[in-house]
C-alpha positions in Angstrom: -18.5 -51.0 -114.0 -16.2 -48.0 -113.9 -12.8 -47.3 -115.3 -10.7 -44.4 -114.5 -7.0 -44.0 -115.0 -5.0 -40.8 -114.4 -5.0 -38.4 -117.3 -1.7 -37.0 -116.5 1.7 -38.7 -116.4 2.9 -40.5 -113.3 5.5 -39.0 -111.0 9.1 -39.4 -112.2 10.8 -42.3 -110.6 14.0 -42.0 -108.4 14.8 -39.7 -105.7 17.7 -38.0 -107.4 17.5 -34.5 -108.7 19.1 -34.5 -112.1 18.6 -32.5 -115.2 19.8 -34.1 -118.4 18.6 -31.7 -121.0 17.9 -28.4 -119.4 18.8 -26.1 -116.6 17.0 -26.5 -113.3 16.3 -29.7 -111.5 13.4 -32.2 -111.6 12.1 -33.8 -108.4 11.9 -37.5 -108.5 10.6 -40.2 -106.1 12.7 -43.1 -105.0 11.7 -46.5 -106.5 13.4 -49.7 -105.5 14.0 -53.1 -107.3 11.6 -56.0 -108.1 9.8 -58.7 -109.9 10.0 -59.7 -113.4 6.6 -59.4 -114.9 6.4 -59.8 -118.5 6.1 -56.7 -120.5 5.3 -57.1 -123.5 3.7 -57.0 -126.1 2.6 -54.1 -127.6 0.5 -55.7 -129.9 2.6 -54.6 -132.8 1.6 -57.6 -134.8 5.0 -58.2 -136.2 7.0 -58.7 -132.9 9.3 -61.8 -132.9 10.5 -63.7 -129.9 14.3 -63.6 -129.3 16.4 -64.2 -126.3 18.7 -61.4 -125.1 22.2 -62.1 -124.1 24.3 -60.6 -121.4 27.8 -59.4 -121.8 29.1 -62.5 -120.0 27.9 -65.2 -117.7 28.3 -62.8 -114.8 26.3 -59.6 -115.3 27.9 -56.2 -114.6 26.9 -54.8 -111.2 27.1 -51.2 -110.3 29.5 -50.4 -113.1 27.9 -47.0 -113.8 28.5 -45.9 -110.2 32.1 -47.2 -110.2 32.9 -45.7 -113.6 33.9 -48.9 -115.4 34.1 -47.6 -118.9 34.5 -48.4 -121.7 32.3 -51.4 -121.6 31.2 -53.9 -124.3 27.6 -54.9 -124.2 26.1 -57.9 -126.0 22.7 -57.3 -127.6 20.3 -58.5 -130.3 22.6 -57.4 -133.2 26.0 -58.4 -131.7 28.4 -56.5 -129.5 28.9 -52.8 -129.0 31.6 -51.0 -127.2 30.5 -47.8 -125.4 33.5 -45.6 -124.4 31.8 -43.5 -121.7 28.6 -43.3 -119.7 26.1 -41.9 -122.2 24.8 -38.4 -121.8 22.7 -38.0 -125.0 20.6 -41.0 -125.8 18.4 -41.2 -128.9 15.6 -43.7 -128.9 14.4 -44.7 -132.3 11.9 -47.1 -130.7 9.0 -45.3 -129.1 8.0 -48.4 -127.2 11.3 -48.5 -125.3 11.4 -44.8 -124.4 9.2 -45.2 -121.3 11.6 -47.7 -119.9 14.6 -45.5 -120.6 12.8 -42.6 -118.8 11.9 -44.9 -115.9 15.6 -45.8 -115.2 16.6 -42.1 -115.4 18.5 -42.5 -118.6 19.3 -39.2 -120.4 17.0 -39.4 -123.4 17.4 -36.3 -125.6 15.0 -37.4 -128.4 12.6 -40.2 -129.3 10.6 -41.3 -132.3 7.0 -40.4 -131.9 3.6 -41.7 -133.1 1.9 -39.6 -135.7 -1.5 -40.8 -134.3 -1.9 -38.1 -131.7 -4.8 -38.1 -129.3 -6.1 -41.0 -127.2 -2.9 -42.8 -126.4 -0.5 -40.0 -127.3 -0.1 -36.3 -126.4 0.4 -33.4 -128.8 4.1 -34.4 -129.2 3.2 -37.9 -130.2 4.6 -39.3 -126.9 2.6 -42.0 -125.1 0.4 -40.4 -122.5 1.6 -42.6 -119.6 5.1 -41.0 -119.7 4.5 -37.9 -121.8 4.6 -35.5 -118.8 8.0 -36.9 -117.7 9.4 -36.6 -121.2 8.2 -33.0 -121.5 9.7 -32.2 -118.0 13.1 -33.5 -119.2 12.9 -31.6 -122.5 12.9 -34.8 -124.6 12.5 -33.7 -128.3 10.3 -35.4 -130.9 12.7 -37.1 -133.4 10.6 -38.2 -136.3 7.3 -40.0 -136.8 7.3 -43.8 -136.4 7.7 -45.3 -139.9 9.4 -42.2 -141.3 13.0 -42.7 -140.4 15.0 -39.5 -140.6 18.8 -39.9 -140.5 19.5 -36.2 -140.5 17.3 -35.8 -137.4 19.3 -38.4 -135.6 22.6 -36.8 -136.6 21.4 -33.4 -135.4 20.9 -34.8 -131.9 24.7 -35.6 -131.6 23.9 -38.8 -129.7 26.5 -40.8 -127.8 24.1 -43.8 -127.7 21.3 -44.9 -130.0 18.7 -47.5 -129.1 16.9 -49.6 -131.8 14.3 -52.4 -131.5 14.4 -55.7 -133.3 10.8 -55.5 -134.6 7.5 -53.7 -134.3 6.2 -50.7 -136.2 8.9 -48.6 -134.5 11.8 -50.8 -135.6 14.6 -49.4 -137.8 16.7 -52.4 -137.6 17.6 -52.2 -141.3 19.4 -48.9 -140.4 21.6 -50.5 -137.7 24.9 -50.3 -139.6 24.2 -46.7 -140.6 23.3 -45.7 -137.1 26.4 -47.5 -135.7 28.5 -45.2 -137.8 27.0 -42.2 -136.0 27.2 -43.5 -132.4 27.3 -46.7 -130.4 24.0 -48.5 -131.1 22.3 -51.2 -129.2 19.4 -53.3 -130.3 16.8 -54.6 -127.9 13.8 -56.9 -128.2 10.9 -55.4 -126.2 8.5 -58.1 -127.3 9.9 -61.2 -125.6 10.8 -59.9 -122.2 9.3 -58.0 -119.3 9.9 -54.3 -118.9 11.8 -55.1 -115.8 14.2 -57.3 -117.8 14.4 -54.7 -120.5 15.2 -52.1 -117.8 18.1 -54.3 -116.6 19.4 -54.6 -120.1 19.2 -50.9 -120.8 20.7 -50.2 -117.4 23.9 -52.0 -118.4 24.1 -50.1 -121.6 23.5 -46.7 -120.1 25.3 -47.1 -116.8 22.0 -46.9 -114.9 22.1 -50.4 -113.4 21.2 -49.2 -109.9 18.4 -47.0 -111.1 16.9 -49.9 -113.0 17.2 -52.1 -109.9 15.5 -49.4 -107.8 12.5 -48.8 -110.0 11.8 -52.5 -110.4 12.1 -53.2 -106.7 9.6 -50.4 -105.8 7.2 -51.7 -108.5 7.5 -55.2 -107.1 6.6 -54.0 -103.6 3.6 -52.1 -105.0 2.3 -55.2 -106.8 2.7 -57.3 -103.7 1.0 -54.8 -101.5 -1.9 -54.4 -104.0 -2.4 -58.1 -104.4 -3.0 -58.4 -100.7 -6.0 -56.0 -100.9 -7.8 -57.5 -103.9 -11.2 -59.1 -103.4 -11.2 -61.9 -106.0 -12.4 -65.4 -105.5 -9.8 -68.1 -105.0 -8.9 -69.7 -108.3 -10.4 -66.9 -110.4 -9.4 -67.3 -114.0 -8.8 -64.5 -116.5 -8.6 -64.0 -120.2 -6.7 -61.1 -121.7 -7.9 -59.9 -125.1 -7.2 -57.1 -127.6 -10.6 -57.2 -129.2 -10.8 -56.7 -133.0 -14.4 -57.2 -134.1 -14.5 -59.3 -137.3 -10.8 -59.9 -137.4 -8.2 -62.0 -135.5 -7.7 -60.8 -131.9 -4.7 -61.3 -129.7 -5.5 -63.4 -126.7 -2.9 -63.5 -123.9 -0.9 -66.6 -123.2 0.3 -67.6 -119.7 3.8 -66.7 -120.7 3.0 -63.2 -122.0 3.5 -59.9 -120.2 0.0 -59.0 -119.3 -0.7 -62.5 -118.2 2.3 -62.5 -115.8 1.2 -59.2 -114.4 -2.3 -60.5 -113.6 -0.8 -63.7 -112.2 1.1 -61.7 -109.7 -2.2 -60.1 -108.7 -3.8 -63.4 -108.0 -5.5 -64.5 -111.2 -5.0 -67.8 -113.1 -4.7 -67.2 -116.8 -6.9 -69.2 -119.1 -4.7 -70.4 -122.0 -6.3 -69.7 -125.4 -7.1 -72.7 -127.7 -4.1 -73.1 -130.0 -6.2 -74.5 -132.8 -7.6 -71.1 -133.5 -4.2 -69.3 -133.5 -3.7 -67.6 -136.9 -0.1 -66.4 -136.0 2.3 -67.1 -138.9 5.1 -67.5 -136.3 4.6 -68.9 -132.9 4.7 -66.3 -130.2 5.1 -66.5 -126.4 2.9 -63.5 -125.6 -0.3 -63.8 -127.6 -2.3 -66.2 -129.6 -3.9 -64.4 -132.5 -7.3 -66.1 -132.4 -9.5 -66.1 -135.4 -12.7 -64.2 -135.1 -14.6 -67.5 -135.5 -12.6 -69.1 -132.7 -12.5 -66.2 -130.3 -15.4 -67.4 -128.1 -13.6 -70.7 -127.6 -10.3 -69.0 -126.8 -11.7 -66.6 -124.1 -12.7 -68.9 -121.3 -11.7 -67.1 -118.2 -14.3 -66.2 -115.5 -13.0 -62.6 -116.0 -12.0 -61.0 -119.3 -9.7 -58.0 -119.4 -9.5 -56.0 -122.6 -6.3 -54.2 -123.4 -6.1 -51.0 -125.5 -9.7 -50.6 -124.4 -12.1 -48.3 -122.7 -15.8 -48.8 -121.8 -16.9 -48.4 -125.4 -14.7 -51.4 -126.3 -16.3 -53.3 -123.5 -19.8 -52.5 -124.8 -18.8 -53.6 -128.3 -17.3 -56.9 -126.9 -20.3 -57.7 -124.7 -22.7 -56.8 -127.6 -21.0 -59.1 -130.1 -23.5 -62.0 -130.7 -20.7 -64.5 -131.4 -19.4 -63.9 -127.8 -22.7 -64.1 -126.0 -21.7 -67.4 -124.3 -18.3 -66.3 -123.2 -18.2 -66.9 -119.4 -17.2 -63.3 -118.5 -19.9 -61.9 -120.8 -22.6 -64.1 -119.1 -21.4 -63.1 -115.7 -20.8 -59.4 -116.5 -17.1 -59.6 -115.7 -15.6 -57.9 -118.7 -13.3 -54.9 -117.8 -11.1 -52.5 -119.8 -7.5 -52.0 -118.8 -7.2 -48.6 -120.4 -6.1 -47.3 -123.8 -2.4 -47.2 -122.7 -2.4 -50.9 -121.6 -1.2 -52.2 -125.0 2.4 -51.5 -124.1 3.6 -52.5 -120.6 6.3 -50.2 -119.3 6.8 -48.9 -115.7 4.3 -46.2 -116.2 1.4 -48.1 -117.8 2.0 -51.1 -115.5 1.7 -48.8 -112.5 -1.6 -47.4 -113.9 -2.9 -50.9 -114.3 -2.0 -52.0 -110.8 -3.5 -48.8 -109.4 -6.7 -49.5 -111.3 -6.9 -53.1 -109.9 -6.5 -51.7 -106.4 -9.3 -49.2 -106.9 -11.7 -51.6 -108.7 -11.1 -54.9 -106.7 -9.6 -53.6 -103.5 -11.0 -54.4 -100.1 
């Protein structure tokens, strides 16, 4: 089997020519609105499931274009009033930065991962959107896990984005950050990147940009699904394989599962009796190593955060010898960047399915 994903960043979405952080313009492609896949889970083992709220029962529509400011948005930590359309956004949550970039929000700086190489470029930006961030002169803020208040202040932000949980969360700094600039808190672990894009679109005034990029992605998924050569009723298991330790196995309600469902697969639900999660999650069951074989029952197994080496390790594991996908040689890697579903990584996955299973 082969696995090849683009080594460079995807084209910047949206057909507008803007330049948030530098002189000169950046070409974009137009993307239009779509389907709510589930995004999730980044496999930060500490994500919690929360439900995001909208400002009112009737969501704002096109308020950025019509200039309806100030506005008050409801988010995971309460309500925040934003006086004007943000022009300098600081993302303290690396996992959300890709979605901000996808909706054309003016990100000036983002937290970055200190683990460079593999899934991150030399700046510590995730590879799936690193090229876009560099084009827009996004600056590295501080390493994830090493919060730097002075670095945030130096950016002179007019909007700060924080996540509820995950390794990149600085939720305990919410009050301090709110004293610097309007701050909104999002939960990227319990919703699709499309829903997150809509939420961020309201806070940033980029509602239409969010609608456009999701619609185009929706169309791409539907078009790709029509070309796939998979048997009717094919089942799939989604696994982040950790040899000798608990491994996240995708539930039908999780992000990766919903993406594969839109491509024509039925998701094999993992056996709950082997779930070691302290708190029930909607995205993944953290199957014990001893129960992994009983939890991975799909006719196909797709490994996230994985390349061919991880596939070789999975198929060579004697405890998994009788897993249906191992027996039938149907274990595939979804790429090292597949742990976090945003517009960019989801597009890479859809492209890979088209290349691998297309007619």
